[in-house]
ChimeraX commands (.cxc) that place a marker at each C-alpha (Angstrom):
marker #1 position -0.23,0.00,-0.24 radius 0.5
marker #1 position 1.13,3.38,-1.00 radius 0.5
marker #1 position 1.68,5.45,2.26 radius 0.5
marker #1 position -0.72,8.48,2.81 radius 0.5
marker #1 position 1.02,11.88,1.91 radius 0.5
marker #1 position 1.20,14.60,4.34 radius 0.5
marker #1 position -0.04,18.22,3.37 radius 0.5
marker #1 position 1.84,21.13,3.78 radius 0.5
marker #1 position -0.42,22.50,6.42 radius 0.5
marker #1 position -0.02,19.58,8.69 radius 0.5
marker #1 position 1.32,21.45,11.73 radius 0.5
marker #1 position -1.19,23.88,11.84 radius 0.5
marker #1 position -4.11,20.81,11.28 radius 0.5
marker #1 position -2.47,19.05,14.33 radius 0.5
marker #1 position -2.25,22.45,16.29 radius 0.5
marker #1 position -5.69,23.08,15.83 radius 0.5
marker #1 position -6.93,19.08,16.15 radius 0.5
marker #1 position -4.93,19.46,19.68 radius 0.5
marker #1 position -6.55,22.58,20.81 radius 0.5
marker #1 position -9.99,20.99,20.99 radius 0.5
marker #1 position -8.42,18.24,23.53 radius 0.5
marker #1 position -10.79,15.70,22.07 radius 0.5
marker #1 position -8.37,12.97,21.46 radius 0.5
marker #1 position -8.55,9.67,23.49 radius 0.5
marker #1 position -11.60,11.16,25.44 radius 0.5
marker #1 position -14.76,8.79,26.20 radius 0.5
marker #1 position -17.65,7.98,24.03 radius 0.5
marker #1 position -20.22,10.68,24.18 radius 0.5
marker #1 position -23.80,10.01,23.03 radius 0.5
marker #1 position -24.28,13.37,21.31 radius 0.5
marker #1 position -21.27,12.17,18.97 radius 0.5
marker #1 position -23.09,8.69,18.03 radius 0.5
marker #1 position -25.69,10.69,16.64 radius 0.5
marker #1 position -24.15,11.66,13.34 radius 0.5
marker #1 position -22.91,8.00,12.59 radius 0.5
marker #1 position -26.32,6.37,13.16 radius 0.5
marker #1 position -28.10,8.98,11.09 radius 0.5
marker #1 position -25.47,8.04,8.31 radius 0.5
marker #1 position -25.81,4.54,8.60 radius 0.5
marker #1 position -29.84,4.76,8.12 radius 0.5
marker #1 position -29.44,7.36,5.08 radius 0.5
marker #1 position -26.64,5.56,3.43 radius 0.5
marker #1 position -28.19,2.02,4.44 radius 0.5
marker #1 position -24.68,0.54,5.61 radius 0.5
marker #1 position -23.93,-1.09,8.95 radius 0.5
marker #1 position -20.56,1.01,9.49 radius 0.5
marker #1 position -20.39,4.79,10.11 radius 0.5
marker #1 position -17.97,6.92,12.03 radius 0.5
marker #1 position -16.31,10.17,12.73 radius 0.5
marker #1 position -12.71,9.77,13.14 radius 0.5
marker #1 position -9.63,12.67,13.25 radius 0.5
marker #1 position -6.50,12.15,12.11 radius 0.5
marker #1 position -3.51,12.68,14.43 radius 0.5
marker #1 position -0.01,12.35,13.69 radius 0.5
marker #1 position 0.52,8.68,13.52 radius 0.5
marker #1 position -3.40,7.30,13.46 radius 0.5
marker #1 position -7.06,7.72,12.71 radius 0.5
marker #1 position -8.92,7.96,16.04 radius 0.5
marker #1 position -12.65,7.06,16.07 radius 0.5
marker #1 position -14.70,9.53,18.26 radius 0.5
marker #1 position -17.76,7.70,17.26 radius 0.5
marker #1 position -18.15,4.29,15.17 radius 0.5
marker #1 position -21.27,2.27,14.77 radius 0.5
marker #1 position -20.01,-1.16,13.93 radius 0.5
marker #1 position -17.03,-2.55,14.04 radius 0.5
marker #1 position -16.14,-1.67,17.58 radius 0.5
marker #1 position -12.58,-0.53,16.88 radius 0.5
marker #1 position -10.87,2.57,18.41 radius 0.5
marker #1 position -7.95,3.48,15.91 radius 0.5
marker #1 position -6.21,2.48,13.20 radius 0.5
marker #1 position -2.69,3.22,11.62 radius 0.5
marker #1 position -2.50,6.59,9.60 radius 0.5
marker #1 position -1.05,5.18,6.88 radius 0.5
marker #1 position -3.45,2.93,5.71 radius 0.5
marker #1 position -6.48,5.41,5.85 radius 0.5
marker #1 position -8.30,7.20,3.18 radius 0.5
marker #1 position -8.50,10.29,5.76 radius 0.5
marker #1 position -5.07,11.51,4.46 radius 0.5
marker #1 position -6.25,11.98,1.23 radius 0.5
marker #1 position -9.15,13.80,2.21 radius 0.5
marker #1 position -7.22,16.27,3.84 radius 0.5
marker #1 position -4.90,16.67,0.78 radius 0.5
marker #1 position -7.89,17.25,-1.17 radius 0.5
marker #1 position -10.21,19.37,1.78 radius 0.5
marker #1 position -13.14,17.03,0.80 radius 0.5
marker #1 position -15.69,15.35,2.75 radius 0.5
marker #1 position -15.56,11.31,1.78 radius 0.5
marker #1 position -18.45,9.33,1.90 radius 0.5
marker #1 position -17.78,5.66,0.23 radius 0.5
marker link #1:1,2 radius 0.2
marker link #1:2,3 radius 0.2
marker link #1:3,4 radius 0.2
marker link #1:4,5 radius 0.2
marker link #1:5,6 radius 0.2
marker link #1:6,7 radius 0.2
marker link #1:7,8 radius 0.2
marker link #1:8,9 radius 0.2
marker link #1:9,10 radius 0.2
marker link #1:10,11 radius 0.2
marker link #1:11,12 radius 0.2
marker link #1:12,13 radius 0.2
marker link #1:13,14 radius 0.2
marker link #1:14,15 radius 0.2
marker link #1:15,16 radius 0.2
marker link #1:16,17 radius 0.2
marker link #1:17,18 radius 0.2
marker link #1:18,19 radius 0.2
marker link #1:19,20 radius 0.2
marker link #1:20,21 radius 0.2
marker link #1:21,22 radius 0.2
marker link #1:22,23 radius 0.2
marker link #1:23,24 radius 0.2
marker link #1:24,25 radius 0.2
marker link #1:25,26 radius 0.2
marker link #1:26,27 radius 0.2
marker link #1:27,28 radius 0.2
marker link #1:28,29 radius 0.2
marker link #1:29,30 radius 0.2
marker link #1:30,31 radius 0.2
marker link #1:31,32 radius 0.2
marker link #1:32,33 radius 0.2
marker link #1:33,34 radius 0.2
marker link #1:34,35 radius 0.2
marker link #1:35,36 radius 0.2
marker link #1:36,37 radius 0.2
marker link #1:37,38 radius 0.2
marker link #1:38,39 radius 0.2
marker link #1:39,40 radius 0.2
marker link #1:40,41 radius 0.2
marker link #1:41,42 radius 0.2
marker link #1:42,43 radius 0.2
marker link #1:43,44 radius 0.2
marker link #1:44,45 radius 0.2
marker link #1:45,46 radius 0.2
marker link #1:46,47 radius 0.2
marker link #1:47,48 radius 0.2
marker link #1:48,49 radius 0.2
marker link #1:49,50 radius 0.2
marker link #1:50,51 radius 0.2
marker link #1:51,52 radius 0.2
marker link #1:52,53 radius 0.2
marker link #1:53,54 radius 0.2
marker link #1:54,55 radius 0.2
marker link #1:55,56 radius 0.2
marker link #1:56,57 radius 0.2
marker link #1:57,58 radius 0.2
marker link #1:58,59 radius 0.2
marker link #1:59,60 radius 0.2
marker link #1:60,61 radius 0.2
marker link #1:61,62 radius 0.2
marker link #1:62,63 radius 0.2
marker link #1:63,64 radius 0.2
marker link #1:64,65 radius 0.2
marker link #1:65,66 radius 0.2
marker link #1:66,67 radius 0.2
marker link #1:67,68 radius 0.2
marker link #1:68,69 radius 0.2
marker link #1:69,70 radius 0.2
marker link #1:70,71 radius 0.2
marker link #1:71,72 radius 0.2
marker link #1:72,73 radius 0.2
marker link #1:73,74 radius 0.2
marker link #1:74,75 radius 0.2
marker link #1:75,76 radius 0.2
marker link #1:76,77 radius 0.2
marker link #1:77,78 radius 0.2
marker link #1:78,79 radius 0.2
marker link #1:79,80 radius 0.2
marker link #1:80,81 radius 0.2
marker link #1:81,82 radius 0.2
marker link #1:82,83 radius 0.2
marker link #1:83,84 radius 0.2
marker link #1:84,85 radius 0.2
marker link #1:85,86 radius 0.2
marker link #1:86,87 radius 0.2
marker link #1:87,88 radius 0.2
marker link #1:88,89 radius 0.2
view
């Protein structure tokens, strides 16, 4: 697999992410509402809210499977950051 590219604005993006102090926080029902709605609208069993840290993709909310994170270099989220788009697949 080709490793994900790092955007030129990576430092600023990570600084903004860390200011929210949300990484590794507990699950919150309010965050689960959006993935639940996505599973309904898209008719899919899996939906999630993920945040891309320096070396990992961390899941704030995930509707099946019950994962908490994946390695950053295997995620398509890095491509979304480079293209500045929201990805639905």
